[in-house]
TIVEXSE-250239 format. One record per residue (C-alpha): x, y, z; residue number from 1. Coordinates in nm, 2 decimals. Example, Ala and Ser with C-alpha at 12.3 -4.5 7.8 and 13.67 -1.06 7.14 Angstrom:
2
1.23;-0.45;0.78;1
1.37;-0.11;0.71;2
//
This chain:
354
7.64;-0.34;17.77;1
8.01;-0.33;17.68;2
8.20;0.00;17.71;3
8.16;0.20;17.39;4
8.43;0.41;17.24;5
8.24;0.72;17.11;6
8.55;0.87;16.95;7
8.60;0.56;16.73;8
8.24;0.59;16.61;9
8.30;0.94;16.49;10
8.62;0.84;16.30;11
8.63;0.56;16.04;12
8.30;0.43;16.15;13
8.28;0.09;15.98;14
8.54;-0.08;16.21;15
8.39;0.08;16.52;16
8.03;-0.05;16.46;17
8.08;-0.41;16.60;18
8.10;-0.26;16.96;19
7.73;-0.17;16.91;20
7.62;-0.53;16.90;21
7.41;-0.50;17.22;22
7.37;-0.12;17.23;23
7.04;0.07;17.19;24
6.97;0.42;17.08;25
6.89;0.50;17.44;26
7.24;0.37;17.55;27
7.41;0.60;17.30;28
7.20;0.90;17.39;29
7.30;0.84;17.76;30
7.66;0.87;17.65;31
7.60;1.21;17.50;32
7.53;1.12;17.14;33
7.26;1.32;16.96;34
6.94;1.12;16.93;35
6.94;1.13;16.54;36
7.30;1.02;16.53;37
7.25;0.75;16.79;38
6.95;0.61;16.59;39
7.16;0.61;16.26;40
7.46;0.44;16.43;41
7.24;0.15;16.56;42
7.08;0.12;16.21;43
7.43;0.11;16.05;44
7.53;-0.18;16.28;45
7.22;-0.38;16.19;46
7.27;-0.32;15.82;47
7.64;-0.40;15.80;48
7.68;-0.65;16.08;49
7.34;-0.77;16.17;50
7.16;-1.09;16.06;51
6.90;-1.10;15.78;52
7.12;-0.91;15.54;53
7.30;-1.05;15.23;54
7.62;-1.15;15.39;55
7.83;-1.14;15.07;56
7.73;-0.79;15.00;57
7.78;-0.69;15.37;58
8.14;-0.81;15.35;59
8.21;-0.63;15.02;60
8.06;-0.31;15.15;61
8.26;-0.33;15.47;62
8.57;-0.38;15.27;63
8.51;-0.08;15.05;64
8.42;0.15;15.34;65
8.73;0.04;15.53;66
8.96;0.10;15.23;67
8.83;0.45;15.18;68
8.81;0.53;15.55;69
8.45;0.65;15.53;70
8.34;0.84;15.84;71
8.00;0.91;15.98;72
7.92;1.19;15.74;73
8.02;0.98;15.44;74
7.81;0.69;15.56;75
7.51;0.92;15.60;76
7.56;1.04;15.24;77
7.58;0.68;15.12;78
7.25;0.58;15.29;79
7.08;0.90;15.17;80
7.15;0.79;14.81;81
7.05;0.43;14.89;82
6.71;0.55;15.00;83
6.65;0.70;14.65;84
6.71;0.37;14.49;85
6.46;0.09;14.42;86
6.43;-0.16;14.71;87
6.56;-0.45;14.50;88
6.87;-0.25;14.41;89
6.96;-0.09;14.74;90
7.22;-0.34;14.86;91
7.38;-0.33;14.52;92
7.40;0.05;14.54;93
7.53;0.04;14.90;94
7.81;-0.20;14.79;95
7.91;0.03;14.50;96
7.91;0.35;14.70;97
8.11;0.21;14.99;98
8.38;0.14;14.73;99
8.35;0.50;14.60;100
8.57;0.78;14.73;101
8.40;1.05;14.95;102
8.26;1.34;14.75;103
8.16;1.13;14.45;104
7.86;0.95;14.59;105
7.59;1.16;14.43;106
7.75;1.15;14.08;107
7.81;0.78;14.09;108
7.46;0.70;14.23;109
7.29;0.90;13.96;110
7.49;0.73;13.69;111
7.41;0.38;13.84;112
7.04;0.45;13.86;113
7.03;0.56;13.50;114
7.21;0.25;13.40;115
7.00;0.01;13.60;116
6.67;0.18;13.51;117
6.69;0.30;13.15;118
6.40;0.52;13.05;119
6.19;0.41;12.75;120
6.17;0.74;12.56;121
5.97;0.60;12.27;122
5.66;0.82;12.25;123
5.32;0.64;12.26;124
5.09;0.72;11.97;125
4.81;0.94;12.10;126
4.60;1.24;12.04;127
4.53;1.50;12.31;128
4.34;1.82;12.32;129
4.34;2.12;12.55;130
4.06;2.38;12.54;131
4.09;2.75;12.62;132
3.83;2.99;12.76;133
3.83;3.21;12.45;134
3.69;2.92;12.24;135
4.01;2.80;12.08;136
4.18;2.47;12.14;137
4.52;2.30;12.08;138
4.54;1.95;11.95;139
4.86;1.75;11.99;140
4.92;1.43;11.78;141
5.19;1.17;11.83;142
5.22;0.93;11.54;143
5.47;0.78;11.29;144
5.71;1.04;11.16;145
5.64;0.96;10.80;146
5.26;0.98;10.84;147
5.26;1.31;11.02;148
5.52;1.46;10.78;149
5.28;1.39;10.49;150
5.00;1.57;10.68;151
5.23;1.86;10.78;152
5.36;1.91;10.42;153
5.00;1.93;10.30;154
4.91;2.22;10.53;155
4.91;2.57;10.39;156
5.12;2.76;10.64;157
4.97;3.09;10.55;158
4.64;2.97;10.70;159
4.75;2.66;10.90;160
4.44;2.60;11.11;161
4.19;2.64;10.83;162
4.41;2.43;10.60;163
4.44;2.15;10.85;164
4.07;2.14;10.92;165
3.99;2.13;10.55;166
4.24;1.85;10.51;167
4.09;1.62;10.77;168
3.73;1.71;10.66;169
3.81;1.62;10.30;170
3.72;1.30;10.11;171
3.79;1.01;10.34;172
3.88;1.25;10.62;173
3.73;1.31;10.96;174
3.43;1.50;10.84;175
3.24;1.75;11.04;176
3.06;1.62;11.34;177
2.68;1.66;11.35;178
2.60;1.76;11.71;179
2.34;1.49;11.77;180
2.49;1.48;12.13;181
2.26;1.68;12.35;182
2.28;2.06;12.38;183
2.17;2.21;12.71;184
1.99;2.55;12.71;185
1.83;2.75;12.99;186
1.48;2.86;12.88;187
1.58;3.23;12.86;188
1.89;3.13;12.65;189
1.68;2.92;12.42;190
1.45;3.21;12.36;191
1.75;3.43;12.27;192
1.86;3.16;12.02;193
1.52;3.15;11.86;194
1.52;3.53;11.83;195
1.86;3.54;11.66;196
1.77;3.25;11.43;197
1.44;3.41;11.33;198
1.61;3.73;11.23;199
1.87;3.54;11.03;200
1.60;3.35;10.83;201
1.36;3.64;10.77;202
1.62;3.91;10.70;203
1.49;4.12;10.98;204
1.72;4.35;11.18;205
1.87;4.14;11.46;206
1.97;4.45;11.66;207
1.68;4.38;11.90;208
1.83;4.04;11.99;209
2.14;4.04;12.21;210
2.48;3.92;12.08;211
2.49;3.55;11.98;212
2.49;3.30;12.26;213
2.76;3.04;12.33;214
2.65;2.68;12.39;215
2.84;2.38;12.50;216
2.79;2.02;12.40;217
2.84;1.72;12.63;218
3.17;1.63;12.47;219
3.31;1.97;12.59;220
3.30;2.16;12.26;221
3.18;2.53;12.26;222
3.01;2.70;11.96;223
2.80;3.00;11.89;224
2.42;2.98;11.84;225
2.47;3.03;11.47;226
2.71;2.74;11.45;227
2.47;2.53;11.64;228
2.19;2.61;11.40;229
2.41;2.52;11.11;230
2.47;2.18;11.26;231
2.10;2.10;11.24;232
2.01;2.12;11.61;233
1.65;2.17;11.52;234
1.64;1.85;11.31;235
1.82;1.60;11.53;236
1.90;1.53;11.89;237
1.76;1.63;12.22;238
1.68;1.94;12.41;239
1.72;1.93;12.79;240
1.53;2.18;13.01;241
1.70;2.29;13.34;242
1.56;2.50;13.63;243
1.79;2.73;13.81;244
1.61;2.65;14.13;245
1.53;2.28;14.11;246
1.81;2.15;13.88;247
1.74;1.91;13.59;248
1.37;1.90;13.50;249
1.33;1.68;13.19;250
1.47;1.59;12.85;251
1.25;1.62;12.54;252
1.26;1.42;12.22;253
1.32;1.61;11.90;254
1.36;1.30;11.68;255
1.39;0.99;11.89;256
1.33;0.89;12.26;257
1.62;0.88;12.51;258
1.73;0.54;12.59;259
1.90;0.65;12.92;260
1.71;0.95;13.05;261
1.92;1.00;13.37;262
2.25;1.01;13.18;263
2.10;1.25;12.93;264
1.99;1.48;13.21;265
2.33;1.46;13.38;266
2.50;1.55;13.06;267
2.26;1.84;13.03;268
2.34;1.97;13.37;269
2.72;1.91;13.36;270
2.88;1.89;13.02;271
3.21;1.85;13.21;272
3.33;1.70;13.53;273
3.13;1.88;13.81;274
3.44;1.92;14.04;275
3.55;2.28;14.08;276
3.78;2.40;13.79;277
3.79;2.05;13.62;278
3.71;2.05;13.25;279
3.72;1.68;13.16;280
3.43;1.63;12.91;281
3.12;1.44;13.01;282
3.20;1.16;12.76;283
3.51;1.07;12.98;284
3.33;1.11;13.32;285
3.16;0.86;13.55;286
2.82;0.89;13.72;287
2.87;0.97;14.09;288
2.62;0.93;14.38;289
2.63;1.24;14.59;290
2.51;1.04;14.89;291
2.70;0.72;14.83;292
2.51;0.40;14.75;293
2.67;0.24;15.05;294
2.52;0.51;15.27;295
2.17;0.45;15.13;296
2.19;0.71;14.85;297
1.94;0.64;14.58;298
2.00;0.64;14.20;299
1.78;0.93;14.13;300
1.86;1.24;13.94;301
1.89;1.47;14.24;302
2.14;1.24;14.40;303
2.36;1.20;14.09;304
2.62;1.41;13.91;305
2.92;1.33;13.69;306
3.29;1.33;13.79;307
3.61;1.24;13.60;308
3.77;0.92;13.73;309
4.03;1.11;13.93;310
3.78;1.33;14.12;311
3.53;1.04;14.16;312
3.80;0.87;14.36;313
3.91;1.19;14.54;314
3.56;1.28;14.66;315
3.51;1.23;15.03;316
3.21;0.99;15.04;317
3.20;0.94;15.41;318
3.34;1.25;15.58;319
3.30;1.27;15.96;320
2.98;1.46;16.05;321
2.93;1.51;15.68;322
3.20;1.78;15.66;323
3.50;1.70;15.42;324
3.84;1.73;15.57;325
4.09;1.64;15.30;326
3.98;1.69;14.93;327
3.63;1.82;14.94;328
3.31;1.66;14.82;329
3.01;1.71;14.58;330
2.67;1.82;14.71;331
2.37;2.01;14.59;332
2.29;2.36;14.69;333
1.92;2.41;14.62;334
1.89;2.27;14.27;335
2.25;2.32;14.18;336
2.55;2.08;14.18;337
2.81;2.23;14.41;338
3.16;2.15;14.55;339
3.21;2.18;14.92;340
3.57;2.26;15.03;341
3.75;2.08;15.32;342
3.64;2.23;15.65;343
3.28;2.27;15.55;344
3.28;2.60;15.36;345
2.98;2.73;15.17;346
2.93;2.50;14.87;347
3.03;2.65;14.54;348
2.80;2.58;14.24;349
3.02;2.43;13.96;350
2.79;2.34;13.67;351
2.83;2.58;13.37;352
2.46;2.55;13.31;353
2.37;2.67;13.66;354
//
């Protein structure tokens, strides 16, 4: 190894780099250079003078760094900004920053990244909905300005929610959904609904029945027992019976037979993604094998649950010793679907019907 002038490396570094042609990080550390600095200097030599790099851009960058007298700290700032840039644009950024006075690297780099990667701020037409625990929800609609303006102007702002719902349910509008999708009731809850419904129809005092129940459909919507009865539960659809001990028991026909009994039972047990604190509706979820198919898990109801696409991918299907270590996994605790946390904690039942 040739003699290395350390002082030169700590000055205007670009002209001192060629002396590192045969040097290693270990060589520099042996001369008293801090390991991180030694590693960076060797990397700089390979970038600016080594083979395999775009020679035209190398020469341009060297010229710019020499003109501005960039020292070690300046070159570190330049490379820090370069790492924030797309790989295909890094040498272009390096070349530009070497030709930039010290102290302006961050400002110039941000400006260049914005120019090279303009954002498409055009909103995509979509409809999203967020539900809240108190039974309300917020719907957000992105569409053509002129179309939404027509809708907005037709809304009575003194009663905006009611006015909007009346508008979309009007002639040619969205209409009110008949809840033919399955409603899930525990047997004791179903008895309570019958009691309240009987009182309403006979005019009897309903004080003997508890306050109205809240039920949830497999598309995530919540409603009271009275609202459910108004939507013709007793004339259409399915009733699923669940056991708090054994899990899903069966699904019974009220008007027509189920064409996919397992999916109906899963929808009954988990109207939403079964992962802890996830509320993606069943309609947007995937069937998940608790013991994976690859591990011999069968496609039977006790080995199935539903997860949203994100958590279906996050579930640890093959944890070492059966104990999750990173994200957790789904299991059954008795008859209940449950989520087991990383480290093998006690599984937490997650289905709202448990």
